[in-house]
DRENLUMTI-213721 format. One record per residue (C-alpha): x negated, y, z; residue number from 1; residue in three letters. Coordinates in steps of 0.05 Angstrom, whole numbers. Layout:
BEGIN
       x       y       z  num  residuo
       X       Y       Z  NUM      Ala
...
//
This chain:
BEGIN
       x       y       z  num  residuo
       0       0       0    1      Met
     -24      70     -16    2      Gln
     -49     107      46    3      Arg
      -3     163      70    4      Pro
     -26     232      46    5      Ala
     -27     255     118    6      Phe
     -82     205     135    7      Leu
    -120     220      71    8      Asp
    -125     293      93    9      Arg
    -144     274     164   10      Phe
    -200     229     138   11      Leu
    -230     282      92   12      Thr
    -237     339     142   13      His
    -312     354     150   14      Pro
    -342     306     201   15      Ala
    -377     362     238   16      Glu
    -315     406     246   17      Arg
    -291     415     318   18      Pro
    -226     377     330   19      Ala
    -214     370     405   20      Leu
    -234     407     467   21      Arg
    -225     373     534   22      Trp
    -252     397     601   23      Gln
    -312     433     571   24      Gly
    -330     380     519   25      Arg
    -317     385     444   26      Thr
    -306     326     397   27      Ser
    -312     332     321   28      Thr
    -268     301     268   29      Tyr
    -322     250     254   30      Gly
    -322     230     327   31      Gln
    -245     226     328   32      Leu
    -246     180     268   33      Arg
    -298     135     300   34      Ala
    -257     134     364   35      Leu
    -196     113     325   36      Gly
    -232      57     291   37      Glu
    -261      30     356   38      Arg
    -193      34     390   39      Thr
    -161      -1     331   40      Ala
    -210     -58     344   41      Gly
    -190     -58     417   42      Trp
    -116     -61     397   43      Leu
    -129    -119     350   44      Arg
    -163    -156     408   45      Glu
     -99    -147     448   46      Gln
     -59    -181     392   47      Gly
     -32    -118     358   48      Val
     -27    -118     282   49      Gly
      -2     -69     229   50      Pro
      71     -52     238   51      Gly
      73     -75     311   52      Asp
     101     -25     361   53      Arg
      56       0     417   54      Val
      83      38     476   55      Gly
      39      96     501   56      Ile
      55     120     571   57      Gln
      -5     164     588   58      Leu
     -18     234     612   59      Asp
     -52     283     564   60      Asn
    -126     267     558   61      Gly
    -178     227     519   62      Pro
    -143     160     533   63      Glu
     -78     185     502   64      Leu
    -115     213     441   65      Val
    -152     147     433   66      Ala
     -88     107     436   67      Ala
     -55     149     382   68      His
    -116     148     337   69      Leu
    -124      72     345   70      Gly
     -51      61     324   71      Cys
     -61     107     265   72      Met
    -123      69     242   73      Ala
     -92       1     251   74      Leu
     -24      19     222   75      Gly
      14       4     286   76      Ala
      77      42     303   77      Val
      72      86     365   78      Arg
     127      92     417   79      Val
     108     152     462   80      Pro
     138     147     532   81      Leu
     148     198     587   82      Asn
      92     188     637   83      Arg
     139     204     695   84      His
     194     154     677   85      Tyr
     213     104     730   86      Arg
     228      31     717   87      Ala
     303      42     709   88      Ala
     291      98     658   89      Glu
     242      56     618   90      Leu
     285      -7     617   91      Ala
     333      11     560   92      Pro
     276      38     517   93      Ile
     234     -24     527   94      Leu
     294     -67     511   95      Glu
     305     -32     445   96      Asp
     232     -19     425   97      Ala
     209     -92     428   98      Asp
     137     -72     441   99      Leu
      77    -115     424  100      Arg
      36     -77     476  101      Leu
      49     -25     529  102      Leu
      -9      21     548  103      Ile
       6      48     617  104      Thr
     -27      58     685  105      Pro
      36      32     719  106      Val
      49     -39     693  107      Pro
      97     -54     749  108      Glu
     147      -8     714  109      Phe
     151     -56     655  110      Ala
     169    -126     677  111      Pro
     166    -175     619  112      Gly
     124    -130     575  113      Val
      50    -141     565  114      Arg
      13     -82     595  115      Ser
     -59     -60     591  116      Ala
    -107      -7     616  117      Pro
    -125      53     573  118      Ala
    -163      34     510  119      Pro
    -238      24     515  120      Gly
    -293       8     467  121      Glu
    -276     -44     415  122      Gly
    -308     -72     352  123      Ala
    -297     -19     298  124      Pro
    -240     -37     251  125      Thr
    -181      -3     219  126      Gly
    -166      13     147  127      Asn
    -126      76     164  128      Trp
     -66      51     124  129      Ala
      -3      21     152  130      Gly
      46     -27     119  131      Pro
     103      25     121  132      Thr
     110     100     125  133      Asp
     139      96     195  134      Val
      86     119     243  135      Thr
     124     128     308  136      Ala
     191     119     342  137      Val
     209     174     390  138      Leu
     266     161     439  139      Phe
     312     219     452  140      Thr
     365     229     505  141      Ser
     436     218     481  142      Gly
     502     241     510  143      Thr
     517     170     532  144      Thr
     454     170     574  145      Gly
     421     113     535  146      Arg
     360     138     497  147      Pro
     363     133     421  148      Lys
     304     113     377  149      Gly
     288     162     322  150      Ala
     237     133     272  151      Pro
     186     183     248  152      Gln
     152     179     181  153      Thr
      87     209     156  154      Trp
     128     244     101  155      Arg
     173     277     152  156      Met
     114     304     191  157      Trp
      72     326     132  158      Glu
     128     364      98  159      Ser
     150     398     161  160      Asn
      81     415     189  161      Leu
      59     444     123  162      Asp
     121     488     121  163      Ala
     106     511     193  164      Leu
      33     526     178  165      Ala
      56     567     119  166      Glu
     109     605     159  167      Arg
      62     617     218  168      Trp
      -1     630     175  169      Glu
     -42     577     211  170      Leu
    -106     549     182  171      Gly
    -167     506     196  172      Ala
    -202     560     236  173      Asp
    -147     566     288  174      Asp
    -152     538     359  175      Val
     -88     515     394  176      Leu
     -82     516     470  177      Trp
     -38     455     483  178      Leu
     -13     436     552  179      Met
      55     408     531  180      Leu
      62     333     546  181      Pro
      47     292     484  182      Cys
     106     245     488  183      Phe
     156     286     449  184      His
     160     327     384  185      Thr
     136     394     412  186      His
      69     369     440  187      Gly
      55     308     398  188      Leu
      79     327     329  189      Val
      71     402     327  190      Leu
      12     402     374  191      Gly
     -35     344     361  192      Leu
     -13     324     291  193      His
      -2     395     267  194      Gly
     -74     410     287  195      Thr
    -102     346     256  196      Trp
     -65     358     190  197      Leu
     -96     427     182  198      Arg
    -166     406     204  199      Gly
    -161     456     262  200      Ala
    -181     448     335  201      Cys
    -138     437     397  202      Val
    -157     451     468  203      Gln
    -117     399     506  204      Leu
     -98     407     579  205      Glu
     -68     355     625  206      Glu
     -14     402     649  207      His
       6     476     651  208      Leu
     -48     525     670  209      Arg
     -21     591     697  210      Val
     -80     634     678  211      Glu
    -105     674     618  212      Pro
    -123     634     556  213      Pro
    -195     610     547  214      Pro
    -240     645     497  215      Ala
    -226     631     424  216      Gly
    -153     610     431  217      Ile
    -113     636     372  218      Thr
     -44     607     386  219      His
      -5     576     443  220      Val
      56     531     446  221      Phe
     101     534     507  222      Gly
     171     529     535  223      Val
     209     585     570  224      Pro
     187     562     639  225      Thr
     115     570     618  226      Tyr
     128     641     596  227      Tyr
     163     658     661  228      Arg
     101     636     698  229      Arg
      53     671     651  230      Trp
      90     738     652  231      Leu
      61     766     718  232      Pro
     -10     756     691  233      Gly
       9     786     623  234      Met
      36     847     658  235      Glu
     -23     854     706  236      Ala
     -80     839     658  237      Glu
     -54     845     586  238      Pro
    -124     851     557  239      Ala
    -140     780     578  240      Arg
     -82     754     536  241      Tyr
     -94     800     476  242      Ala
    -137     751     437  243      Gly
     -80     704     423  244      Val
     -50     719     355  245      Arg
      12     676     361  246      Leu
      55     656     421  247      Trp
     108     604     404  248      Val
     167     582     448  249      Ser
     213     524     438  250      Gly
     252     465     469  251      Ser
     301     515     499  252      Asp
     325     586     486  253      Gly
     278     642     508  254      Leu
     320     693     547  255      Pro
     321     760     512  256      Ala
     300     796     575  257      Ala
     238     752     582  258      Leu
     221     761     508  259      Ser
     227     837     516  260      Asp
     184     837     579  261      Ala
     128     799     543  262      Ile
     134     846     483  263      His
     128     906     529  264      Ala
      66     876     563  265      Ala
      28     851     502  266      Leu
      58     889     444  267      Gly
      75     823     411  268      Arg
     140     786     406  269      Arg
     141     712     424  270      Val
     160     671     363  271      Leu
     221     627     373  272      Glu
     236     566     330  273      Arg
     287     510     332  274      Tyr
     280     435     323  275      Gly
     297     366     348  276      Met
     266     298     353  277      Thr
     310     276     295  278      Glu
     290     334     250  279      Thr
     222     360     273  280      Val
     229     435     261  281      Met
     291     465     227  282      Ile
     284     540     231  283      Thr
     232     591     254  284      Ser
     220     665     259  285      Asn
     164     688     213  286      Pro
      91     694     232  287      Gly
      95     764     203  288      Arg
     158     803     195  289      Gly
     224     809     232  290      Asp
     223     766     294  291      Arg
     291     774     325  292      Arg
     298     763     400  293      Ala
     353     713     414  294      Gly
     348     683     344  295      Ser
     310     620     323  296      Val
     297     648     254  297      Gly
     313     622     184  298      Thr
     309     554     152  299      Ala
     240     526     135  300      Leu
     220     511      63  301      Arg
     262     455      32  302      Asp
     307     452      93  303      Thr
     381     467      87  304      His
     420     492     147  305      Val
     494     505     153  306      Arg
     545     517     208  307      Val
     610     478     202  308      Val
     665     486     254  309      Asp
     613     519     299  310      Gly
     563     461     294  311      Glu
     493     467     265  312      Val
     480     416     211  313      Gln
     415     404     173  314      Val
     388     366     113  315      Arg
     318     362      86  316      Gly
     252     323      82  317      Pro
     239     332     157  318      Gly
     304     297     177  319      Val
     300     225     199  320      Phe
     338     169     165  321      Gly
     380     146     224  322      Gly
     375     118     295  323      Tyr
     340      52     308  324      Trp
     355      -2     330  325      Pro
     426      22     345  326      Arg
     451      60     284  327      Pro
     502     115     294  328      Asp
     540     128     229  329      Pro
     574     189     260  330      Ser
     506     224     265  331      Ala
     511     245     192  332      Phe
     565     278     150  333      Thr
     592     246      87  334      Ala
     546     291      45  335      Asp
     483     273      84  336      Gly
     475     329     135  337      Tyr
     452     311     205  338      Phe
     499     334     259  339      Arg
     455     367     312  340      Thr
     510     375     364  341      Gly
     487     446     377  342      Asp
     534     505     369  343      Ala
     506     562     327  344      Gly
     518     623     285  345      Glu
     485     645     220  346      Leu
     481     719     203  347      Asp
     481     750     134  348      Ala
     405     745     130  349      Asp
     404     671     146  350      Gly
     379     680     217  351      Tyr
     406     626     263  352      Leu
     427     637     335  353      Arg
     441     578     381  354      Ile
     501     596     424  355      Val
     511     532     462  356      Gly
     507     457     462  357      Arg
     562     411     440  358      Lys
     522     354     467  359      Lys
     525     348     543  360      Asp
     451     357     556  361      Leu
     417     396     612  362      Val
     351     427     591  363      Ile
     304     429     652  364      Val
     239     465     638  365      Gly
     244     445     564  366      Gly
     261     372     580  367      Val
     328     343     558  368      Asn
     367     308     613  369      Val
     430     268     597  370      Ala
     482     278     653  371      Pro
     511     210     640  372      Ala
     445     177     658  373      Glu
     442     213     725  374      Val
     516     198     738  375      Glu
     504     124     726  376      Ala
     450     122     780  377      Val
     490     162     832  378      Leu
     556     127     819  379      Ala
     526      62     844  380      Gly
     516      89     914  381      Val
     560      60     968  382      Thr
     611     111     991  383      Gly
     616     146     923  384      Val
     682     143     886  385      Ala
     664     189     827  386      Met
     608     235     808  387      Val
     600     291     756  388      Gly
     534     321     735  389      Val
     521     387     699  390      Cys
     467     440     692  391      Gly
     464     504     734  392      Val
     419     565     720  393      Pro
     350     568     752  394      Asp
     303     628     750  395      Asp
     242     584     737  396      Asp
     264     523     699  397      Leu
     322     554     661  398      Gly
     369     500     686  399      Glu
     368     446     739  400      Val
     412     386     750  401      Val
     471     391     799  402      Ala
     518     336     821  403      Ala
     590     340     847  404      Ala
     610     278     887  405      Val
     678     251     906  406      Val
     669     206     967  407      Ala
     713     145     977  408      Asp
     717     156    1052  409      Gly
     684      91    1072  410      Ser
     622     124    1102  411      Leu
     607     190    1137  412      Pro
     586     245    1089  413      Glu
     514     253    1117  414      Pro
     502     178    1106  415      Glu
     527     182    1034  416      Val
     482     243    1022  417      Arg
     421     205    1047  418      Arg
     438     146    1003  419      Ala
     445     193     943  420      Leu
     376     221     957  421      Glu
     346     151     959  422      Arg
     380     132     894  423      Ala
     355     195     859  424      Ala
     283     173     873  425      Leu
     294     122     818  426      Gly
     296     180     768  427      Leu
     237     222     745  428      Ser
     231     289     780  429      Gly
     267     336     732  430      Leu
     328     290     730  431      Lys
     339     291     805  432      Arg
     397     336     827  433      Pro
     374     401     860  434      Arg
     444     412     887  435      Gln
     494     361     911  436      Val
     564     382     934  437      Val
     622     340     958  438      Phe
     689     357     927  439      Val
     759     328     930  440      Glu
     766     320     855  441      Ala
     729     331     790  442      Leu
     756     378     736  443      Pro
     785     338     678  444      Arg
     826     352     616  445      Asn
     894     323     599  446      Ala
     861     259     573  447      Leu
     821     250     637  448      Gly
     754     270     608  449      Lys
     705     305     655  450      Leu
     698     379     637  451      Gln
     626     398     652  452      Arg
     634     471     635  453      Ser
     689     477     688  454      Arg
     647     437     737  455      Leu
     591     488     730  456      Ala
     638     548     733  457      Ala
     687     525     786  458      Glu
     642     486     834  459      Val
     570     509     828  460      Phe
     585     582     813  461      Ala
     624     584     879  462      Asn
     575     601     935  463      Pro
     624     580     988  464      Gly
     628     511     959  465      Cys
     553     503     956  466      Ile
     544     529    1027  467      Asn
     594     479    1054  468      Arg
     553     423    1022  469      Ala
     487     441    1056  470      Lys
//
């Protein structure tokens, strides 16, 4: 099979060109390619072959980079996993993914799946060509609470990342400061692979650094929570942030007031864009030109966006072909547009504004949380009759999870509350409710469906109700 064009470009970048900075050390493209080939040999020793799926549950760092490069060299399909997921959160993904190997420091979270330490030195191998164009399967939160597998192809990524580089005027001489976790589209695809496709350099961090950017950084990817934490430094010492040409925000809407405050401090407007796991990026404000606060910009090259009955729908080369291994025919319209589930408005100039979410997701610090997943955990607690989960505003994270509980009267309320807290420990941190209130009934419509918007407005917007629950 002909090697994907993405890999051809990665393999022809000058060997001496800087590719990765990590904790004061710089690796070149030649060294990354050699690392990929050695790790491919290690994977083969573990029984992995081309087309096999490999789970990668690692923090940002050299081990994660090696795991991805090894899979690329061998032609294995990567399944990036949230490093903070607990066993119950991983279980449905592992059931669907049918992994050949799971690379994780916490093998006890994966009963029945072969686990291994981070990749080490192996006999060099790897032809840098896979048997199919599918290079990864990213699992995304669904409204049912069960994650959905979204296969990613090299063609999706190459088309989309080239369009973004063009829109943002990025080139091989740029240096990205990347601290987003590399288990989802924002960090993995736009960050690592966007850099590798251009032959540019990425300074990778394990987690958020609330300090001025290091020398030489030209662009930064972040989520609104990052910008909230950077703002005091930007206002106090704007000169130390002035070297960054492009600040990009995504994964959640950047509040206009925050965007204006950064603009006042730095004289530059943060660039907002819009995308999803299923589509990579859909729209973006321009690198140069009219960046409109509150808007996520216009459609990328070769991408078609429309709003039908208030819902944003998209078609183009960056859109995936459908969920795997559990297809959802309702995800696409009859004429081939993907239904994003987001509510939006297009103005006369083609600028898109996201005005809400039709899907019941809570976005906590840029991370999607499915309320149904949290409800399923809490509903199993003894003493709980019903539970409803929604998002409530938070000054730092944008939103946090809140739970309204109807008790069945079999146990005292303090005992039920302690049991709920214990049950929530089975969820990763951002999914755990920050507020829990006890109510007599949950708001429902005439058909008995829980109304989350009313839950947020009638329960958690009522200070008296929250105070009684403390």
